[in-house]
N, C-alpha and C positions, 0 to 999 in steps of 0.2 A: 338390686333392691337392698336397702340397708336393713340389717337385722334389728328386730324390735328391742328396745331397751328393757332389761329385766332388773328387778331389785331383789336383793337378798338381805334380810335382817338377821342378825345373830347377837346372842348374849354370851359374852366371854366370862366364864366363872372359874374360880372364885374372883370376886371383885377386889383384887389386890392393887392398890394404887401404885405400888412400886413396880409390879410386873407390867401394869398398863403403861406406865411412863417409859419403861424399858422397851415395850413393844412399839410405841408410837415414835420414840426418839425425840430429840430436841426440836422443838417447833414442828413436830409431826413429820420429820424428815424421812423416817422409815415408811410411813404411810404414803408419802409422795413417791418413794421409790417403787412401791407396789403399784401405785396408780400408773406411773410412767411405763413400767414393764408390761402390765397386763391390759392397759387401755381402759381402766375403770375409774370410777370416782368413789372415794371412801370418806364417810363422815361418821362421827361418833359423839356420844354424850355419855361420859363415864365409860362403863363397860358395855354399852349398847352401841353396836356398829351397824352401819348400812352400806352395802356395796351395790353400786349401779353400773351396768355395762351392757353392751350388745351381746345377744345370744347367750352362749354358755359362760362368757367371761365373768359374769357376776357370781355364778356358782363356784367357778374355779377360784376367784378372788376370795370368796368367803371361806372356802376350804383351806387355802393357803394361809389366810389370816389366823384361822384356828391353830394350824400347825406352828406358825411362828409364835403365837401366844404361848403355846406349850414350851417352846424353846426359851422364850423370854423368862420363864419361871426358873430356869436352871442355869442360864448363862447370860453374860452381858452382851447385848447386841450393839453393833455399830454398823456404819454404812457398808463396810467390807463384808461383814458376816451376813447381812441381809442380801447382798449381791450374790454371795456364794450359795445361800439358801435358794434363791431364785434360779441359779444355774442348775442346782441339783433337782429342782422341780420342773425344769424346762420341758421335759418329755411329757408332762402331764398338763401343760397349759392349754392344749387344744380341746380337751373335752373334760367335763366334770366327772363322767363315768370312769375315765382312766385313773382318776385319783383314788378310786376305791381300792385298787390293788397296789398302791404305792408303798404302804407300810411294810417295812422289813425288806423291801426290794434292795438288792445290791449288797446284802450282808455277806454273801458268799464271795463277792468280788473284793472285799476288803483286803488290803495288803498289810500284813502283820510283820512288824519288826520288833526287836527287843525294846526299843525306846518309844515307839509310837505306832499307831494304826493309821493307815491312809485309806480313806474311802473315796472311790471314784465318784466324780460329780457329773451327772448327766449320762445319757445313753451311749454316747460315743466313747467316753472314758471307760465305762463299764465294758463295752465291747472290746476296747483296746487291751485292758487288763486280762480279759478272758482269752483273747488271741495270744497274748504273750505266754500265758500258761499252757495253751493248747498246742501252738505251732512252734516249730523249731526256728522259723524265720518270720519275723513280724515287722511290718513297716507302719510307722505312725507319721502321717503327712498332714500338715495344716499350719495355720498362722501361729505367730508367737503368742504365748500366754495360755495355750490350751492344755498344758500339763504333759506334753509328749515325753520330754526328757525326765521330768520329775517322777512320773509313774514308771518309766523304764528303770531308773535308778532304784526306786523303791522295790520293784519286782526283783531286781538283781540282788539287793540286800536280803530280801526274804528268801530267795533261792540259796544264797550263801549260808545264811543262818540255819536253814533247814537241811543243809549239807546235800542239796541237789546238784550243786556245782562246787568246784574247789577254789575258784578265783573269779574275780571280776576284771574285765579288760575294758578300759575306756579309750575310745578312739575318736579322733576328730581331725579333719583336714586343717592344716595351718594356713588358712587363707584370711587375709585381713579384710575387714568390711569396708572396702572403698578407701582405705588409708594405707600409707606406707610407713610402718613403724620402724624400719631400719634394723640395725643390729641389736639383738637382745642378748644381754650378758647371762652367764651362768651355764650349768650343765644342761643336758637334754631335757630333763624333767622340768627345770626352771624355765626353759625356753617355751615349753609347750603348756605349762600351767595356766597362763592367761587365757588360752583358748578353751581350756577345760574347766574354767572357774564355775560355770553353772552346775556341772555335775559334782564338783567338789562341794559346793554349797549344800546340795541335796544330801550328800554323804555325811557331812558334818551334822546336819539336822537329825539324820536317822541313826547314825552310829556314834557320833561324838568326835570332837577334834582329835583327842589323844589316840583313840582307837584307830581312826583312819590313818594317822601317821604311822602307827605300829604295823598296820596291815600293808601299807604302801612299802614300808621298810622290808617286810617279809615277802613282798611281791605277791601277796594274796590279792591286793588291788594293784593293777598295773596300768600305767599311763603310757599309751602308745600312739605317737603321731602316725597318721595313715600311711605316710611314705615309708615307714619302717615295718609295715606288715607283710611285705612281699616275702615269699618263701617260707612263711610260718604255717604251722598247723596247730590249731588251738583245740585241745580236748578238755572236756568237763569244765567249760568256762561259760560265763555269761558275758557276752560281748555286746557293747553298745557303741554304735557309730552315730555320733551327733552331728548336726549341721551337714547332713549328707547331700544337700542340694549343691554344695561346693566341691563335690567329687566329679572327676571326669568319668566318661563311660569306661575307660580302661581301669581306673582306680576302683570303681564300683565292682566290676567283674573280679578284679584281684581280691578285694576285701571279702566278697561273698564266698569265694572259694577257699578261704582260710578256715572255714568251720570244720571242726573235728568231731569225733564221737562224743556224745553226751553233752554237747554244747548247745547253747541257745543264743540267737542273734536278734537284736532289736535295732532297727535303723530309723532314725528320726530326721525330719527336715521340713523346710518350708520352701516350696518351689517358686514362691513369689519373691524370695530374697536371695537370689543367686549372686555371688560375688566373683564368679569366674570371669575371665576376659570375655569381651563381647564376641558373639558368634561361636562360642564354645559350648557344646551341648552338655547340660547337667546330667551326671550319671543317675541322679534320682529320677529325673523326668524320663530318661531312657528305660530304666528298670521297671517303671510303672507299666510300660507297654510290653516289655519282654516277659515278665514273670506273672502277669495277670492270669489267673486260672490254674496256676501250677499247684498241685497237691503239696501241703506242708508249708505253704506260703500264704500269709494273710496281709491285707492292706486295710488300715483304718484311716479314714479321711475326716479330719476335723474341719469345722466351719467357724466363722466369727461368733456364732452362738455358743461355742464351747469355751470361749475365753474366760478365764477365772481370775484375771488380774483386775486392776481398777476398771470400773464400768466404762470409762472413757476409752480404754484400749480396744474394747469391742467395737465401739462406734468408729474409731480411727481405722481399724482393719476393714470394716464394712465400707467406709468412705473411699479407701484406696481401691478396694475391689470394684466399686461402682465406677470410679474414675478410669481404671484400667479397662473395664468392660466397654465404657463409652469410647475410649481411644481405639480399642480393637474394632468396634463396630464402625467407627468413622474411617479407619484405614481400610477395612474390608469393603465398605461402600465405595471409597475412592478407587480401590483396586478393581472392583467390579465394573465401575463406570469406565475406567480407563481400558479395561480388557474388552468391553463391548463396543468400543468406538470403531468405526469402519476404518480399514487401512487407507493411508494417504497415497 
């Protein structure tokens, strides 16, 4: 049975035309974003708004519209900012009552660096940051664009600036994404730099280009290809292994046993984008089974709903997941049919 259509009327005050124009966007594009995400209809005349939708969605839409109006008074809104706002509010979309406790939530999870504050967006990112602070070994697993690497780097910078660790170690397997790049010139750091570019970009934003260069020169920030980690023991370090889906089972075991006293390890990856040779088991897939339930180890699993890049990225990830699920079901069905056939 379909839920009854409910209507919520609201008056947004003060009736400032500049703020209202900022809220609605060019040709009401921001209102259309809200409609598409929440499954409601929004109409307005001046500062009088009406939200219509099934069940609680009208009340949720009205509450979010008020919150977005408050933001429109202090900052310039665009499609990206509205998308991020909706991502941050995703946990509250299911019921209007849940919105009542939203204010102020997540403040304790804010990652603070000297140059900027990074606030986790959505429940999975908040759980991820909390796990990084609480556990010595944390896994962040999910699709591209969910903030796994960015939040790990932010947490590492915060720990370094608060002197909870003495250095940051960035590790990544040097595996090409389906291409063969051939010989790369330069020294070891220059050869590995292209693979670590996402983490460098985050560091530049949080620390600054010049300071990152100085810290790298002093070995406070260390770049280490995974193959060169064997035999080391890293104490008082914040170690990040990125693109961990491209590790073998042996490499993953080797890496995890490098952890020394006072160190914290964060492992990130997307098990749907493995670039290893076919029929070679990903170390990240394997470790998900081996370490589940081990004290001191946490797993945070992100979904397409957590994507904070362009809104289209979320739809692309969902489309791929649906296609792969359909392929898996088709293959499973064929296998079951073949297996149930009587012997000849």
